[in-house]
VOVO-712372 format. One record per residue: residue number from 1; residue in one letter; x, y, z of N, C-alpha, C in turn. Coordinates in Angstrom, 2 decimals. Each point is the difference from the previous one (the first is absolute). Example, Ala and Ser with C-alpha at 12.3 -4.5 7.8 and 13.67 -1.06 7.14 Angstrom:
2
R,pavex,dofi,nX,nY,nZ,caX,caY,caZ,cX,cY,cZ
R,1,A,13.19,-5.69,7.80,-0.89,1.19,0.00,0.90,1.20,0.00
R,2,S,-0.35,1.05,-0.72,0.82,1.19,0.06,-0.77,1.09,0.73
END
This chain:
209
R,pavex,dofi,nX,nY,nZ,caX,caY,caZ,cX,cY,cZ
R,1,X,0.84,-1.21,-0.08,-0.78,1.22,0.12,0.79,1.29,-0.17
R,2,X,-0.47,1.05,-0.28,0.68,1.34,0.00,0.17,0.42,1.35
R,3,X,0.97,0.98,0.23,0.28,0.70,1.26,-1.37,0.70,0.26
R,4,X,-0.62,-0.23,1.35,-1.20,0.45,0.26,0.20,1.63,0.23
R,5,X,1.24,0.42,0.37,0.23,1.42,0.15,-0.38,0.92,-1.19
R,6,X,0.20,-0.72,-1.09,-0.28,0.79,-1.35,-1.22,-0.56,-0.64
R,7,X,-0.71,-0.88,0.66,-1.24,-0.63,-0.58,-1.23,1.05,0.13
R,8,X,-1.03,-0.11,-0.85,-1.08,0.74,0.30,-0.81,-0.44,1.12
R,9,X,-0.93,0.81,0.45,-0.86,-0.48,1.18,-0.78,-1.22,-0.38
R,10,X,-0.63,-0.12,-1.13,-0.59,-1.21,-0.52,0.86,-1.20,0.12
R,11,X,1.26,0.14,-0.37,0.97,-1.10,-0.05,0.20,-0.45,1.42
R,12,X,0.29,0.92,0.85,0.21,-0.22,1.34,-1.11,-0.72,0.75
R,13,X,-1.28,0.32,-0.36,-1.14,-0.64,0.52,-0.06,-1.54,-0.44
R,14,X,0.19,-0.11,-1.25,0.09,-1.42,-0.56,1.12,-0.72,0.73
R,15,X,1.16,0.41,0.22,1.02,-0.57,0.62,-0.39,-0.39,1.54
R,16,X,-0.74,1.04,0.65,-0.45,-0.30,1.31,-1.09,-1.18,-0.05
R,17,X,-0.73,0.11,-1.08,-1.05,-1.19,0.08,0.79,-1.25,-0.24
R,18,X,0.92,-0.27,-0.90,0.72,-1.19,-0.09,0.81,-0.37,1.26
R,19,X,0.54,0.97,0.71,0.70,-0.26,1.19,-1.06,-0.53,1.22
R,20,X,-1.20,0.66,0.06,-0.89,-0.56,0.98,-0.57,-1.34,-0.41
R,21,X,-0.27,-0.23,-1.24,-0.42,-1.41,-0.38,1.05,-1.04,0.32
R,22,X,1.24,0.31,-0.28,1.08,-0.88,0.38,0.13,-0.42,1.52
R,23,X,-0.21,1.14,0.69,0.04,-0.20,1.48,-1.31,-0.73,0.51
R,24,X,-1.14,0.31,-0.51,-1.13,-0.77,0.40,0.12,-1.42,-0.41
R,25,X,0.58,-0.35,-1.17,0.16,-1.45,-0.45,0.86,-0.64,1.12
R,26,X,0.95,0.74,0.40,1.09,-0.68,1.02,-0.83,-0.18,1.30
R,27,X,-0.75,0.93,0.40,-0.81,-0.23,1.24,-0.96,-1.00,0.18
R,28,X,-0.78,-0.10,-1.31,-0.82,-1.24,-0.10,0.77,-1.29,0.10
R,29,X,1.23,-0.03,-0.52,0.82,-1.22,0.10,0.51,-0.23,1.48
R,30,X,0.39,1.04,0.52,0.41,-0.08,1.43,-1.14,-0.57,0.87
R,31,X,-1.22,0.60,-0.06,-1.09,-0.60,0.69,-0.19,-1.40,-0.13
R,32,X,-0.07,-0.46,-1.54,-0.19,-1.37,-0.25,1.07,-0.93,0.60
R,33,X,1.28,0.52,0.14,1.07,-0.84,0.48,0.09,-0.03,1.48
R,34,X,-0.03,1.20,0.60,0.13,0.00,1.51,-1.29,0.05,0.72
R,35,X,-1.03,0.39,-0.66,-1.30,-0.07,0.78,-0.04,1.34,0.70
R,36,X,-1.15,0.14,0.82,-0.21,1.13,0.80,0.66,-0.26,1.40
R,37,X,1.20,0.21,0.04,0.94,-0.25,1.14,0.90,1.25,0.25
R,38,X,0.72,-0.01,1.04,1.04,1.01,0.29,0.89,0.17,-1.04
R,39,X,0.63,-1.14,-0.51,1.05,0.12,-1.04,-0.72,0.48,-1.30
R,40,X,-1.28,-0.46,-0.14,-0.58,0.44,-1.30,-0.25,1.47,-0.15
R,41,X,-0.46,0.64,1.18,-0.51,1.39,-0.09,1.36,0.82,-0.01
R,42,X,0.98,-0.37,0.71,1.21,0.65,0.01,0.65,-0.06,-1.47
R,43,X,-0.11,-1.04,-0.65,0.60,-0.07,-1.39,-0.80,0.87,-0.90
R,44,X,-1.44,0.16,0.27,-0.58,1.04,-0.83,0.34,1.30,0.28
R,45,X,0.28,0.35,1.16,0.35,1.28,0.50,1.22,0.33,-0.73
R,46,X,1.09,-0.95,0.04,1.20,0.23,-0.65,-0.03,0.27,-1.62
R,47,X,-0.92,-0.75,-0.57,-0.31,0.19,-1.39,-0.51,1.48,-0.25
R,48,X,-0.77,0.49,0.84,-0.60,1.29,-0.09,1.07,1.15,0.19
R,49,X,0.98,-0.24,0.94,1.03,0.90,0.09,0.86,0.06,-1.22
R,50,X,0.12,-1.05,-0.52,0.62,-0.06,-1.44,-0.69,0.77,-0.99
R,51,X,-1.23,-0.05,-0.06,-0.72,0.79,-0.99,-0.10,1.53,0.36
R,52,X,0.13,0.28,1.33,0.00,1.44,0.41,1.41,0.63,-0.25
R,53,X,0.96,-0.80,-0.24,1.39,0.49,-0.31,0.11,0.50,-1.44
R,54,X,-0.92,-0.32,-0.67,-0.17,0.47,-1.47,-0.53,1.42,-0.08
R,55,X,0.55,0.80,0.71,-0.56,1.40,0.32,-0.39,0.86,-1.22
R,56,X,0.63,-0.21,-1.02,-0.19,0.82,-1.24,-1.42,-0.30,-0.57
R,57,X,-0.53,-1.21,0.32,-1.37,-0.30,-0.43,-1.24,0.52,0.75
R,58,X,0.31,0.53,1.19,-1.06,0.46,1.00,0.03,1.41,0.18
R,59,X,-0.28,0.93,-0.98,0.12,1.47,0.25,-1.26,0.31,1.01
R,60,X,0.46,0.96,0.82,-0.92,0.50,0.94,-1.21,0.75,-0.61
R,61,X,0.34,0.49,-1.23,-1.05,0.80,-0.76,-1.11,-0.96,-0.56
R,62,X,0.46,-1.35,-0.14,-1.21,-0.78,-0.48,-0.85,-0.55,1.03
R,63,X,0.36,0.19,1.33,-0.76,-0.40,1.15,-0.23,1.23,0.90
R,64,X,-0.68,1.07,-0.44,-0.15,1.18,0.90,-0.75,-0.36,1.30
R,65,X,0.29,0.77,1.03,-0.72,-0.12,1.17,-1.12,1.00,0.06
R,66,X,-0.88,-0.16,1.00,-1.08,1.15,-0.07,0.36,1.22,0.19
R,67,X,-0.66,1.12,-0.53,0.18,1.37,0.15,-0.14,0.42,1.45
R,68,X,0.70,1.02,0.41,-0.15,0.47,1.35,-1.43,0.47,0.36
R,69,X,-0.83,0.33,-0.83,-1.41,0.33,0.43,-1.02,-1.26,-0.11
R,70,X,0.57,-1.08,-0.17,-0.90,-1.28,0.17,-0.01,-0.50,1.38
R,71,X,-1.08,-0.64,0.30,-0.13,-0.52,1.32,0.93,-1.29,0.25
R,72,X,0.15,-0.77,-1.03,0.72,-1.24,0.01,1.45,0.51,-0.14
R,73,X,0.95,-0.86,0.43,1.47,0.35,0.07,0.76,-1.10,-0.77
R,74,X,-0.58,-1.11,-0.59,0.67,-0.93,-0.77,-1.05,-0.57,-1.12
R,75,X,0.67,-0.54,-1.05,-0.59,-0.75,-1.05,0.71,-1.30,-0.13
R,76,X,-0.88,-1.00,-0.49,0.47,-1.35,-0.29,-0.01,-0.05,-1.56
R,77,X,1.06,-0.41,-0.53,-0.07,-0.27,-1.52,0.32,-1.58,-0.22
R,78,X,-1.02,-0.62,-0.70,0.22,-1.42,-0.35,1.03,-0.20,-1.11
R,79,X,0.97,-0.76,0.29,0.97,-0.29,-0.94,-0.07,-1.33,-0.59
R,80,X,-0.70,-0.90,0.62,-0.11,-1.44,-0.56,-1.17,-0.74,0.80
R,81,X,-0.70,-0.71,-0.58,-1.00,-0.89,0.58,-0.56,-1.15,-0.83
R,82,X,0.02,-1.04,0.48,-0.37,-1.14,-0.98,-1.51,0.06,-0.18
R,83,X,-0.57,-0.81,-0.91,-1.34,0.02,-0.57,-0.89,-0.55,1.22
R,84,X,0.62,-0.85,0.83,-0.75,-0.49,1.10,0.15,0.86,1.23
R,85,X,0.60,1.15,0.03,0.23,1.01,0.96,1.10,-0.54,0.99
R,86,X,0.78,-0.93,-0.29,1.35,-0.32,0.78,1.14,0.82,-0.58
R,87,X,1.00,-0.15,0.80,1.22,0.65,-0.28,-0.05,1.53,-0.30
R,88,X,-0.58,0.71,0.83,-0.17,1.49,-0.23,1.20,0.80,0.52
R,89,X,0.53,0.84,-0.90,0.97,0.86,0.30,-0.57,1.45,-0.07
R,90,X,0.35,0.91,0.85,-0.33,1.42,0.04,1.12,0.88,0.38
R,91,X,0.04,1.25,-0.51,0.83,1.06,0.42,-0.88,0.86,0.93
R,92,X,0.55,0.26,1.11,-0.81,0.99,0.95,0.78,1.29,0.02
R,93,X,-0.55,1.16,-0.41,0.57,1.30,-0.24,-0.65,0.91,1.16
R,94,X,0.86,0.47,0.94,-0.48,0.75,0.98,0.78,1.31,0.27
R,95,X,-0.84,0.94,0.52,0.56,1.46,0.27,-0.70,0.48,1.19
R,96,X,0.60,-0.13,1.27,-0.79,0.48,1.13,0.01,-1.09,1.00
R,97,X,-0.86,-0.04,0.92,-0.24,-0.90,0.99,-0.84,-1.18,-0.26
R,98,X,0.51,-1.15,-0.02,-0.74,-1.24,-0.20,0.17,-0.89,1.12
R,99,X,-1.11,-0.67,0.43,0.08,-0.78,1.24,-1.12,-1.14,-0.29
R,100,X,0.33,-1.23,0.38,-0.97,-1.05,-0.13,-0.15,-0.36,1.57
R,101,X,-1.11,-0.67,0.47,-0.12,-0.71,1.26,0.78,-1.42,-0.13
R,102,X,0.14,-0.61,1.11,0.65,-1.46,-0.01,-1.01,-0.73,-0.83
R,103,X,0.46,-0.89,-0.90,-0.76,-0.78,-0.80,0.65,-1.23,-0.54
R,104,X,-0.69,-1.03,-0.33,0.47,-1.02,-0.78,-0.32,0.00,-1.54
R,105,X,0.36,-0.90,-0.77,-0.41,-0.01,-1.43,-0.66,-1.19,-0.53
R,106,X,0.03,-1.18,0.72,-0.67,-1.25,-0.31,0.64,-0.52,-1.29
R,107,X,1.04,0.62,-0.53,0.82,-0.61,-1.09,1.50,0.53,0.05
R,108,X,0.88,-0.62,-0.52,1.37,0.39,0.16,0.12,1.51,-0.60
R,109,X,1.08,0.71,0.65,-0.05,1.46,-0.40,1.64,0.38,0.15
R,110,X,0.38,0.85,-0.95,1.35,0.41,-0.03,-0.05,1.48,-0.22
R,111,X,0.83,0.86,0.69,0.23,1.39,-0.36,1.38,0.26,-0.06
R,112,X,0.39,0.80,-1.24,1.29,0.18,-0.26,0.14,1.50,-0.27
R,113,X,1.00,0.56,0.44,0.17,1.49,-0.19,0.48,0.40,-1.32
R,114,X,-0.15,1.31,-0.52,0.65,0.56,-1.18,0.39,1.38,0.32
R,115,X,-0.88,0.90,0.53,0.33,1.37,0.26,-0.65,0.36,1.32
R,116,X,0.68,0.56,0.93,-0.36,0.47,1.22,-0.12,-1.10,1.03
R,117,X,-0.70,0.14,1.04,-0.06,-0.90,1.19,-1.26,-0.36,0.34
R,118,X,-0.29,-1.37,0.32,-1.23,-0.46,0.51,0.27,-0.86,1.19
R,119,X,-0.33,0.53,1.25,0.15,-0.65,1.17,-0.95,-1.12,0.30
R,120,X,0.52,-1.20,-0.01,-0.99,-1.20,0.34,0.29,-0.45,1.48
R,121,X,-1.16,-0.17,0.77,0.11,-0.48,1.48,-0.65,-1.27,-0.13
R,122,X,0.43,-1.01,0.67,-0.45,-1.36,0.01,-0.72,-0.41,1.44
R,123,X,-0.91,-0.69,0.04,-0.78,-0.38,1.16,-0.33,-1.39,0.24
R,124,X,-0.39,-0.42,1.15,-0.52,-1.36,0.25,-1.23,0.23,0.80
R,125,X,-1.01,-0.89,-0.29,-1.34,0.10,0.88,0.31,-0.35,1.37
R,126,X,-0.69,0.51,0.94,0.06,-0.35,1.40,-1.40,-0.17,0.42
R,127,X,-0.23,-0.44,1.32,-1.38,-0.28,0.51,0.01,0.43,1.34
R,128,X,-0.35,1.32,0.29,0.06,0.53,1.27,-1.52,0.49,0.41
R,129,X,-0.29,-0.61,1.23,-1.35,0.45,0.36,-1.06,-0.59,-0.84
R,130,X,0.17,-1.01,-0.63,-1.03,-0.70,-0.93,-0.06,0.59,-1.27
R,131,X,0.71,1.14,-0.29,-0.13,0.70,-1.37,1.29,-0.06,-0.65
R,132,X,-0.17,-0.32,-1.30,1.25,0.00,-0.87,0.85,1.46,0.09
R,133,X,1.17,-0.17,-0.12,0.81,1.30,-0.09,1.25,-0.18,-0.84
R,134,X,0.86,0.88,0.02,1.20,-0.17,-0.79,1.23,0.45,0.85
R,135,X,1.17,-0.68,-0.25,1.20,0.43,0.72,1.10,0.13,-1.17
R,136,X,0.70,1.10,-0.06,0.96,0.32,-1.08,1.23,-0.93,0.23
R,137,X,0.58,-0.57,-1.01,1.02,-1.05,0.02,1.27,0.72,-0.52
R,138,X,-0.04,0.66,-1.12,1.16,0.65,-0.72,-0.53,0.82,-1.00
R,139,X,0.97,0.76,-0.67,-0.35,0.87,-1.13,0.99,-0.04,-1.06
R,140,X,-0.22,0.66,-1.15,0.94,0.02,-1.09,-0.33,1.18,-0.83
R,141,X,1.00,0.80,-0.36,-0.16,1.13,-0.93,0.24,-0.41,-1.48
R,142,X,-1.16,-0.07,-0.66,0.22,-0.47,-1.45,0.55,1.22,-0.79
R,143,X,0.97,-0.20,-0.71,0.54,1.21,-0.91,0.68,-0.61,-1.12
R,144,X,0.62,0.63,-0.87,0.54,-0.54,-1.30,1.03,-1.18,0.40
R,145,X,-0.25,-1.12,-0.59,1.08,-1.10,0.07,-0.44,-1.02,1.23
R,146,X,-1.21,0.48,0.65,-0.29,-0.97,1.06,-1.56,-0.29,-0.18
R,147,X,-0.50,-1.08,0.77,-1.34,-0.22,0.02,-0.40,-1.03,1.16
R,148,X,-1.33,-0.30,0.00,-0.52,-0.79,1.14,-0.78,-1.11,-0.83
R,149,X,-0.07,-1.24,0.75,-0.84,-1.07,-0.48,-0.94,-0.54,1.03
R,150,X,-1.17,-0.29,-0.22,-0.97,-0.34,0.99,-0.90,-1.21,-0.32
R,151,X,-0.12,-0.80,0.84,-0.93,-1.02,-0.18,-1.47,0.34,0.22
R,152,X,-0.98,-0.89,-0.32,-1.42,0.57,0.02,-0.42,0.53,1.24
R,153,X,0.42,-0.56,1.16,-0.70,0.40,1.34,1.03,0.89,0.67
R,154,X,1.09,0.42,-0.44,0.84,1.01,0.62,-0.70,1.39,0.04
R,155,X,0.28,0.72,1.11,-0.62,1.45,0.06,1.04,0.91,0.01
R,156,X,-0.32,1.25,-0.71,0.77,1.11,-0.19,-0.82,1.27,-0.01
R,157,X,0.77,1.03,0.10,-0.66,1.35,-0.24,1.04,0.86,-0.66
R,158,X,-0.54,0.82,-0.90,0.81,0.88,-0.87,-0.03,1.47,0.39
R,159,X,1.10,0.68,-0.07,0.17,1.40,0.45,0.97,0.69,-1.01
R,160,X,-0.69,1.11,-0.72,0.84,0.62,-0.84,-0.14,1.69,0.33
R,161,X,1.07,0.59,-0.24,-0.12,1.48,0.23,1.01,0.63,-1.19
R,162,X,-0.71,0.74,-0.89,0.69,0.41,-1.12,-0.16,-0.63,-1.35
R,163,X,0.90,0.13,-0.96,-0.16,-0.52,-1.39,0.62,-1.47,0.10
R,164,X,-0.76,-0.97,-0.61,0.52,-1.43,-0.04,-0.57,-0.65,-1.24
R,165,X,0.70,-0.97,-0.48,-0.56,-0.83,-0.97,0.53,-1.50,0.25
R,166,X,-0.94,-0.80,0.40,0.27,-1.43,0.27,-0.68,-1.02,-0.86
R,167,X,0.47,-1.12,-0.01,-0.61,-1.11,-0.68,-0.86,-0.95,0.93
R,168,X,-1.08,-0.40,-0.03,-0.74,-0.87,0.75,-0.57,-1.14,-0.94
R,169,X,0.30,-1.28,0.47,-0.25,-1.15,-0.85,-0.76,-0.95,0.98
R,170,X,-1.03,-0.69,-0.52,-0.98,-0.85,0.80,-0.32,-1.28,-0.80
R,171,X,-0.22,-1.02,0.72,-0.42,-1.19,-0.69,-1.34,0.05,-0.63
R,172,X,-0.85,0.97,0.48,-1.30,0.23,-0.50,-0.32,1.51,-0.04
R,173,X,-0.56,0.48,-1.02,-0.25,1.47,-0.11,-0.69,0.63,1.14
R,174,X,0.18,1.21,0.30,-0.45,0.61,1.24,-1.66,0.13,-0.03
R,175,X,-0.53,0.00,-1.30,-1.41,0.11,-0.18,-0.66,-1.33,0.55
R,176,X,0.77,-0.98,-0.04,-0.59,-1.47,0.44,0.23,-0.41,1.42
R,177,X,0.76,0.94,0.72,0.34,-0.43,1.48,-1.25,0.30,0.91
R,178,X,-0.96,-0.76,0.11,-1.25,0.28,0.55,0.05,-0.41,1.54
R,179,X,1.12,-0.68,0.44,-0.12,-0.44,1.35,1.29,0.60,0.88
R,180,X,0.55,1.16,-0.59,0.93,0.54,0.75,-0.53,0.64,1.32
R,181,X,0.80,0.08,1.04,-0.42,0.54,1.16,0.94,1.11,0.47
R,182,X,-0.49,1.10,0.63,0.88,0.91,0.76,-0.26,0.12,1.44
R,183,X,0.89,0.50,0.79,-0.33,0.21,1.56,-0.36,1.42,0.26
R,184,X,-1.20,0.12,0.49,-0.40,1.41,0.48,0.47,0.23,1.40
R,185,X,1.00,0.93,0.15,0.59,0.28,1.29,-0.97,0.57,1.02
R,186,X,-0.91,0.75,-0.49,-0.96,0.80,0.81,-1.06,-1.08,0.64
R,187,X,-0.53,-0.87,-0.86,-0.84,-1.03,0.55,0.59,-1.16,0.31
R,188,X,1.18,-0.18,-0.19,0.75,-1.16,0.36,-0.65,-1.32,-0.57
R,189,X,-0.35,0.22,-1.32,-0.60,-1.25,-0.81,0.61,-0.15,-1.31
R,190,X,-0.14,-1.14,-0.55,0.32,-0.32,-1.37,-1.25,0.33,-0.87
R,191,X,0.18,0.57,-1.15,-1.04,0.45,-0.93,0.48,-0.45,-1.38
R,192,X,-1.10,-0.06,-0.91,0.27,-0.41,-1.36,0.64,1.37,-0.63
R,193,X,1.06,-0.30,-0.92,0.63,1.02,-0.67,-0.65,0.17,-1.39
R,194,X,-0.58,1.17,-0.30,-0.60,0.16,-1.38,0.96,-0.22,-1.08
R,195,X,-0.54,-0.71,-1.01,0.81,-0.25,-1.25,0.45,1.42,-0.48
R,196,X,1.18,-0.01,-0.64,0.60,1.09,-0.67,-0.72,0.32,-1.36
R,197,X,-0.25,1.33,-0.19,-0.78,0.29,-1.07,0.88,1.36,-0.47
R,198,X,-0.34,0.32,-1.36,0.57,1.15,-0.52,1.34,-0.14,-0.58
R,199,X,0.41,-1.20,-0.26,1.29,-0.32,-0.49,0.14,0.53,-1.41
R,200,X,1.17,0.67,-0.33,0.22,0.57,-1.30,0.78,-1.10,-1.00
R,201,X,-0.27,0.14,-1.17,0.71,-1.09,-0.84,1.31,0.50,-0.47
R,202,X,1.03,-0.77,0.19,1.32,0.52,-0.25,0.55,-1.06,-1.23
R,203,X,-0.78,-0.78,-0.59,0.46,-0.91,-0.97,-0.24,0.83,-1.33
R,204,X,1.00,-0.38,-0.86,0.02,0.69,-1.26,-1.12,-0.40,-0.81
R,205,X,-0.71,0.92,-0.76,-1.11,-0.40,-0.82,-1.40,-0.18,0.73
R,206,X,0.03,0.13,1.39,-1.32,-0.22,0.67,-0.15,1.37,0.80
R,207,X,-1.43,0.22,0.34,-0.39,1.10,0.63,-0.82,-0.34,1.23
R,208,X,0.17,0.84,0.91,-0.62,-0.08,1.40,-1.51,-0.01,-0.26
R,209,X,-0.65,-0.85,0.88,-1.44,-0.09,-0.11,-0.63,1.14,0.81
END
């Protein structure tokens, strides 16, 4: 292929599409070979780190974050998703304060840094006073060249301040994760996490619904 520094924007997007497709092919093979195991999700994370190292293919201009006057502070861009909604890859573009409650995914999940920082905190369920709660176990700052890998029942929360672009990959598309739970610290109870909506289309030749 030609040097992407001198390529047209359309050529760069086509090269990005090919690089994403190659990565997702490898990720499908990793899951088939290693299963949904610690070794499997860590190998998937490492493959995504390799994809993110192709920095010339992921211009921040192609994945703009919300304007300052918008209520939301982040957008999700779909980069890949199988016809059966498995193996979904997104780019999350943020600008401002982004925070999630402690939650699970009910499918494997990996987050890999590209630009900026995403603070991930990890938790375990506890049972105090007859009600489920959470206890923080460790944390990790996701940034360029690093990532995290989670099994379906693992718990984490996300905290971003400022501009960031990160890759999020799941065994099943976010719109299909009907049984996710999050911990409500005020009520000290677990609740259903609403499916993610408003995902923007980041695949070449496709448009957002």
